[in-house]
C-alpha positions in Angstrom: 23.2 -57.6 -19.0 23.2 -55.3 -17.3 21.7 -54.2 -14.3 20.1 -51.0 -16.0 19.5 -52.8 -19.2 17.5 -55.3 -16.7 15.8 -53.0 -15.1 14.2 -51.6 -18.8 13.6 -55.0 -19.6 11.0 -55.2 -16.3 9.5 -51.8 -17.3 9.0 -53.5 -20.6 7.5 -56.5 -18.9 5.2 -54.6 -16.2 4.1 -51.6 -18.9 5.5 -49.0 -16.5 8.3 -47.6 -13.8 10.0 -50.7 -12.4 10.7 -48.5 -9.1 7.2 -48.5 -8.4 5.8 -51.9 -9.6 5.7 -55.1 -7.8 8.1 -55.9 -10.6 10.7 -53.6 -9.6 10.6 -55.2 -6.1 12.0 -58.4 -7.4 16.1 -58.2 -7.2 17.9 -58.9 -10.2 19.8 -61.6 -8.0 16.2 -63.3 -7.7 15.7 -63.6 -11.5 19.2 -65.0 -12.1 18.6 -67.3 -9.1 15.4 -68.4 -10.7 17.0 -69.0 -14.1 19.6 -70.9 -12.8 18.0 -73.2 -10.6 15.8 -73.8 -13.5 18.7 -75.0 -15.4 20.1 -76.8 -12.9 16.7 -79.0 -13.0 16.8 -79.4 -17.2 14.3 -76.1 -18.0 16.0 -73.0 -19.7 14.0 -69.9 -19.3 14.5 -66.3 -20.3 14.0 -63.1 -18.0 10.3 -62.6 -19.1 9.3 -66.6 -18.1 11.7 -66.3 -15.3 9.7 -62.9 -13.5 6.5 -64.6 -14.0 7.3 -67.4 -12.7 9.0 -65.3 -9.4 5.9 -63.5 -9.5 3.0 -66.5 -9.1 5.6 -68.2 -6.2 5.7 -64.5 -4.2 1.7 -63.8 -5.1 1.0 -67.7 -3.8 -1.0 -67.5 -7.5 -1.6 -70.3 -9.4 -0.5 -69.9 -13.5 -2.3 -71.5 -16.1 0.1 -72.9 -19.3 -1.7 -73.2 -22.3 0.1 -75.2 -25.6 0.1 -78.1 -27.7 1.0 -81.4 -26.4 5.2 -81.6 -26.5 5.5 -78.2 -26.0 7.4 -78.3 -22.2 4.6 -77.8 -20.0 4.9 -80.9 -17.9 8.4 -80.2 -17.9 8.0 -76.6 -16.6 6.4 -78.2 -13.9 8.3 -80.7 -13.1 11.5 -78.6 -13.0 10.0 -75.5 -10.9 8.9 -78.3 -8.6 12.7 -79.4 -8.0 13.7 -76.7 -7.9 11.4 -74.8 -5.3 11.8 -78.6 -3.1 
């Protein structure tokens, strides 16, 4: 994914211009680091999920995960805890 394409994806997620938003200030390398770090801990993320986790950590806010049993909520939390140390 090129950086230009990535910014367009961020604009879609943010609903506005990437340069004017908090999402725009998140660097592509940080998103890739989150994806790779989570993969190293056994959890595969897409770009959208990585942005959500980065925002959660940057804003120091909780994230509510909802879903049926067995969809990976606890696995995500465990992988994130390992990744963040």
